[in-house]
C-alpha positions in Angstrom: 0.0 0.0 0.0 1.4 3.4 -1.0 0.0 6.8 -0.2 -1.4 8.6 -3.2 -0.5 12.1 -2.0 2.4 13.9 -3.7 5.8 13.4 -2.2 6.4 17.2 -2.0 4.0 19.6 -0.2 2.5 21.8 -2.9 2.6 25.0 -0.8 6.2 24.7 0.3 8.1 22.5 -2.0 9.5 20.7 1.0 9.1 16.9 1.3 5.7 16.1 2.7 5.4 14.2 6.0 4.4 11.5 6.7 6.1 9.9 3.7 4.8 7.2 1.6 5.4 3.5 2.3 5.6 0.9 -0.5 5.1 -1.9 2.1 3.8 -1.9 5.7 6.8 -4.1 6.7 9.2 -1.3 5.7 9.8 2.3 6.6 9.5 4.9 3.8 12.4 4.5 1.4 13.3 8.2 1.9 14.4 7.4 5.5 17.5 5.5 4.4 18.4 8.4 2.0 17.9 10.9 4.8 20.2 8.9 7.2 22.9 8.8 4.6 22.7 12.3 3.1 20.7 14.6 5.4 20.1 13.2 8.8 18.6 16.5 10.0 16.3 17.8 7.3 13.2 20.0 6.7 9.8 18.7 5.8 6.2 20.0 5.6 3.4 18.4 7.6 0.7 17.1 5.3 -2.0 18.1 7.7 -1.3 21.9 7.6 1.9 22.5 5.6 3.9 23.8 8.6 7.6 23.1 8.4 9.3 20.7 10.9 12.8 19.2 11.3 13.1 15.4 10.6 15.8 13.7 12.7 16.6 10.3 11.2 19.7 8.6 12.7 19.8 6.5 15.9 22.4 8.8 17.5 20.5 12.0 16.7 17.1 10.7 17.7 18.4 9.7 21.1 20.1 13.1 21.5 16.9 15.0 20.8 14.8 12.8 23.1 17.3 13.1 25.9 17.7 16.9 25.6 16.1 19.0 28.3 16.1 22.0 25.8 13.2 20.4 23.8 9.6 20.2 24.9 6.8 17.7 24.5 4.2 20.3 25.2 1.9 20.2 22.2 0.3 23.5 23.0 3.5 25.5 22.3 3.8 27.4 19.1 5.9 25.5 16.6 5.0 22.0 18.0 4.6 19.7 14.9 1.0 18.5 15.6 0.1 15.9 13.1 -3.7 15.7 13.5 -6.1 18.5 12.6 -7.1 20.1 15.9 -8.5 23.6 16.0 -6.4 26.0 18.1 -9.2 26.8 20.6 -9.8 23.1 21.2 -6.1 22.4 21.6 -5.7 25.1 24.2 -8.8 23.9 26.1 -7.8 20.3 26.4 -5.7 19.6 29.5 -2.2 18.2 28.9 -1.6 14.6 29.7 1.7 13.6 31.3 3.0 12.5 27.9 2.9 16.2 26.8 4.2 17.7 30.1 7.7 18.8 30.8 9.5 18.8 34.1 8.7 19.2 36.9 4.9 18.5 36.3 5.8 15.4 34.2 8.0 14.0 37.0 5.3 14.3 39.6 2.8 12.3 37.6 5.3 9.8 36.4 6.4 9.0 40.0 2.8 8.4 40.9 2.3 6.0 38.0 5.6 4.3 37.8 5.1 1.8 40.6 2.0 0.5 38.9 4.0 -0.5 35.9 7.1 -1.8 37.5 8.6 -5.1 36.2 7.7 -6.8 39.4 4.0 -5.7 39.2 3.8 -6.7 35.5 5.3 -10.1 36.2 2.7 -10.7 38.9 0.1 -10.1 36.2 1.5 -12.9 33.9 -0.8 -15.7 35.1 -3.9 -13.5 34.6 -2.7 -12.4 31.2 -2.1 -16.0 30.3 -5.7 -16.8 31.4 -7.1 -14.1 29.2 -5.1 -15.2 26.1 -6.1 -18.8 26.7 -9.8 -17.8 26.9 -9.6 -15.9 23.6 -7.8 -18.7 21.9 -10.4 -21.2 23.3 -13.1 -19.1 21.6 -11.1 -19.0 18.4 -10.8 -22.8 18.4 -14.5 -23.3 19.2 -15.5 -21.0 16.3 -13.0 -22.4 13.9 -11.2 -20.6 11.0 -11.2 -18.6 9.0 -11.6 -15.6 11.3 -10.2 -12.2 11.8 -7.3 -12.3 14.3 -7.6 -8.6 15.1 -11.2 -8.8 16.5 -10.7 -12.3 17.9 -7.3 -11.8 19.7 -5.3 -8.7 19.0 -7.8 -6.2 20.3 -9.6 -8.1 23.1 -6.4 -9.2 24.9 -4.9 -5.8 25.6 -8.3 -4.3 26.1 -9.2 -6.9 28.7 -5.9 -6.5 30.5 -6.0 -2.7 30.7 -9.6 -2.7 31.8 -8.8 -5.1 34.7 -5.7 -3.2 35.6 -7.5 0.1 35.8 -10.8 -1.2 37.2 -12.9 -0.4 34.1 -15.9 -2.6 33.5 -15.0 -4.5 30.3 -18.6 -4.3 29.0 -17.9 -0.6 28.5 -14.8 -1.2 26.2 -16.7 -1.1 22.8 -17.7 2.5 23.6 -14.3 3.7 24.7 -12.8 2.1 21.6 -15.2 4.1 19.5 -14.2 7.3 21.3 -10.5 6.5 20.9 -10.9 5.9 17.2 -12.9 9.1 16.7 -10.2 11.1 18.5 -7.5 9.8 16.1 -9.7 9.9 12.9 -8.7 12.6 10.4 -11.8 12.2 8.3 -14.5 13.3 10.8 -15.4 16.9 11.7 -13.9 18.9 14.4 -17.2 18.9 16.2 -17.4 15.1 16.2 -13.8 14.8 17.4 -14.5 17.3 20.1 -17.6 15.4 21.2 -15.6 12.2 21.5 -13.0 13.9 23.7 -15.7 15.3 25.9 -17.7 12.0 26.2 -14.5 10.0 27.0 -13.5 12.6 29.6 -16.9 12.5 31.2 -16.9 8.7 31.3 -13.5 8.5 33.0 -14.4 11.4 35.4 -17.4 9.4 36.6 -15.3 6.3 36.9 -12.6 8.1 39.0 -15.3 9.7 41.2 -16.8 6.3 41.9 -13.4 5.0 42.9 -13.0 7.9 45.3 -16.1 6.7 47.3 -16.0 3.0 46.6 -12.4 1.9 45.9 -11.5 -1.5 44.6 -8.4 -3.5 44.0 -7.3 -1.6 40.8 -4.9 1.0 39.6 -7.3 3.9 39.7 -8.3 3.1 43.3 -4.6 2.9 44.3 -3.8 6.2 42.6 -6.7 7.9 44.5 -5.6 6.4 47.8 -2.0 7.3 47.4 -2.8 10.8 46.4 -5.2 11.2 49.3 -2.4 10.1 51.7 0.2 12.4 50.1 -1.5 14.9 47.8 0.5 15.7 44.7 -2.1 16.0 42.0 -5.7 17.1 41.5 -8.7 15.0 40.7 -8.6 16.2 37.1 -5.0 14.9 36.9 -6.0 11.4 37.9 -8.8 11.5 35.3 -6.3 12.6 32.7 -3.8 9.7 33.6 -6.6 7.2 33.6 -7.9 8.3 30.3 -4.4 8.1 28.8 -3.8 4.6 30.1 -7.2 3.5 28.9 -6.7 4.7 25.3 -2.9 4.0 24.8 -3.0 0.8 26.9 -4.5 -1.2 24.1 -4.1 0.5 20.7 -0.4 0.0 20.1 -0.2 -3.4 21.7 -3.1 -4.6 19.5 -1.3 -3.4 16.4 1.9 -5.2 17.5 0.0 -8.4 18.1 -1.5 -8.3 14.6 1.6 -7.1 12.8 4.0 -9.4 14.7 1.8 -12.4 13.9 1.6 -11.4 10.3 5.4 -10.9 10.1 6.1 -14.4 11.6 3.7 -16.0 9.2 5.4 -14.2 6.4 8.8 -15.3 7.6 8.4 -19.1 8.2 12.1 -19.6 9.0 11.8 -17.1 11.9 8.5 -18.7 13.1 10.1 -22.2 13.0 13.0 -21.0 15.2 10.5 -19.6 17.8 8.5 -22.8 17.8 11.6 -24.9 18.2 13.0 -22.8 21.0 10.4 -20.8 23.0 13.4 -19.2 25.0 13.8 -17.1 21.9 10.5 -15.3 22.5 11.8 -12.3 24.5 14.4 -11.7 21.8 11.8 -12.1 19.1 9.5 -9.6 20.7 12.3 -7.0 20.8 13.1 -7.6 17.2 9.5 -7.2 16.1 9.2 -4.0 18.2 12.3 -2.7 16.4 11.2 -3.9 13.0 7.8 -2.1 13.1 8.4 0.8 15.5 4.7 1.6 15.0 4.9 4.9 17.0 7.2 6.3 14.4 6.8 10.0 14.9 4.7 10.0 18.2 7.6 11.6 20.0 7.3 15.0 18.4 9.1 17.9 20.1 9.6 21.6 19.9 12.9 23.4 20.6 12.8 25.7 23.7 16.1 27.3 22.7 18.6 27.0 19.9 20.2 23.6 19.8 22.6 21.9 17.4 22.0 18.4 16.1 24.4 16.8 13.7 25.9 20.2 12.8 22.5 21.7 12.1 21.1 24.5 14.2 17.5 24.1 15.2 16.1 27.4 16.4 13.9 28.0 19.4 10.3 27.5 18.6 10.9 25.1 15.7 9.2 21.7 15.6 11.2 18.5 15.6 10.1 14.9 14.5 12.6 12.3 15.9 11.8 9.3 13.6 11.9 6.2 15.8 11.3 3.9 12.9 14.2 5.4 11.0 16.5 5.2 14.0 15.6 1.5 14.5 16.6 0.8 10.9 20.0 2.6 11.2 22.5 0.2 9.7 25.3 1.6 11.9 23.4 0.2 15.0 21.4 -2.7 13.5 23.3 -4.3 10.6 21.0 -5.6 7.8 18.3 -3.6 9.6 15.6 -4.2 7.0 15.8 -8.0 7.6 13.7 -9.5 10.4 16.1 -11.5 12.5 14.8 -12.8 15.8 18.3 -13.9 16.8 19.4 -10.3 16.8 20.1 -8.4 20.1 17.6 -5.6 19.5 16.7 -4.4 23.0 18.4 -1.0 22.5 15.7 -0.1 20.0 13.7 3.1 20.4 10.3 1.7 19.7 9.3 2.8 23.2 11.0 6.2 22.9 13.9 7.4 25.0 14.5 9.8 27.8 12.1 11.0 30.5 9.1 10.2 28.3 10.0 6.7 27.5 6.8 4.5 27.4 5.8 3.8 31.0 3.8 0.7 29.9 6.7 -1.1 28.1 7.0 -3.9 30.7 3.3 -4.7 30.3 3.5 -4.6 26.5 6.5 -6.9 26.4 4.8 -9.5 28.6 1.6 -9.4 26.6 3.4 -9.9 23.4 5.5 -12.8 24.7 2.4 -14.6 26.0 0.3 -14.0 22.9 2.9 -15.1 20.3 4.1 -18.1 22.4 0.6 -19.3 23.2 -0.9 -18.7 19.8 1.6 -20.7 17.8 1.8 -23.4 20.4 -2.0 -24.0 20.5 -2.6 -23.4 16.8 0.7 -24.5 15.2 -0.8 -24.7 11.7 -2.1 -21.1 11.8 -1.8 -19.5 8.4 -3.1 -16.5 6.5 -6.5 -16.9 4.9 -5.9 -14.1 2.4 -3.1 -12.8 0.2 -0.8 -10.3 1.8 -1.8 -7.7 -0.8 -5.4 -8.0 0.2 -4.9 -7.0 3.8 -6.1 -3.6 4.9 -3.8 -1.3 6.8 -4.2 2.1 8.5 -1.6 4.7 8.0 -1.2 8.1 9.7 1.4 10.2 11.5 1.0 8.4 14.8 0.1 4.7 14.3 0.7 2.3 11.4 -1.3 -0.8 12.1 -3.6 -3.4 10.6 -7.4 -3.3 10.3 -8.0 -7.0 9.8 -6.0 -10.2 9.7 -7.9 -13.1 8.2 -6.3 -16.4 9.5 -7.2 -20.1 9.4 -5.8 -23.5 10.4 
């Protein structure tokens, strides 16, 4: 699938971003050229034509994401926002901790971090295994062919994050609709604004209920901890819960589907995993590196003049550190365009880098390990029920994932 939009932005003559992909398994071909010839370069955002700096090498992406002189605050002038949000709506929406700078970001991250510690996530492993087994039981009972996205990829992370937060799972179809509308470029500003409002109201009611009737869940623990040692407001807990609810399933669902598809399309790699399940953690890291589905989700804006790779980026200018390009940098990952589950890939930047590195990465890794390992153990003859060229993908500035994955056995 290739984007049909022109490669250069008509109003500026600069390369348009996001750039076209000829295959969902590969980053845009321009990324390799940028790394080689112009690792810090100018582009124009397709959504509004505004210029931004593209940073494409592993070294430079890490440098930007670790620099305190750049900001994640999407309300600042010059921030390279990649979705069409009216200015009045943008300024009215409270920042999540993903878009906060220090010290506000540090306060909220410290509150959340214990909930996503490796120890806590490992304690969830038996329950995640139960959830995966239940979904595969249902798949086997129904029989193929079926859509792996709706049968496994979406339900597993949705069920996990709902249980973790204390959200009634029967409500998940509605919040998935809201999350989809918020990210949809093709609906009106009014519809997107209404989705924001309705999701906020839902999570606000949920947090309020936990304040009076706490349970054994993350929201209740955040409420109790903040009551014992106040550091944030009620609205902040609502914001954190909403963020976890939306982001806690979307990217993992995409990785479940894309990773399964990649292994089916690379039978030698799949055979190695089946023969030696101890390879699963390494395979997960390689798949995360290979796809890097949050390619430009770590957008930044310079707070002062900075120099990256000999190029001066001025204060107020937007920056797009390209995680997918960094993860295909041959100087760090030789033969980077080849999927190799034997590779040591844990230094990838699929979860970002620096103070905003993904707080849920431990959970995502465990979910992916359990899903891939269980799926191919219980359904060893799983195969695609459609040609690769017939599969439908979604492509925007934030997420590159799959709509449906017909499989059979």
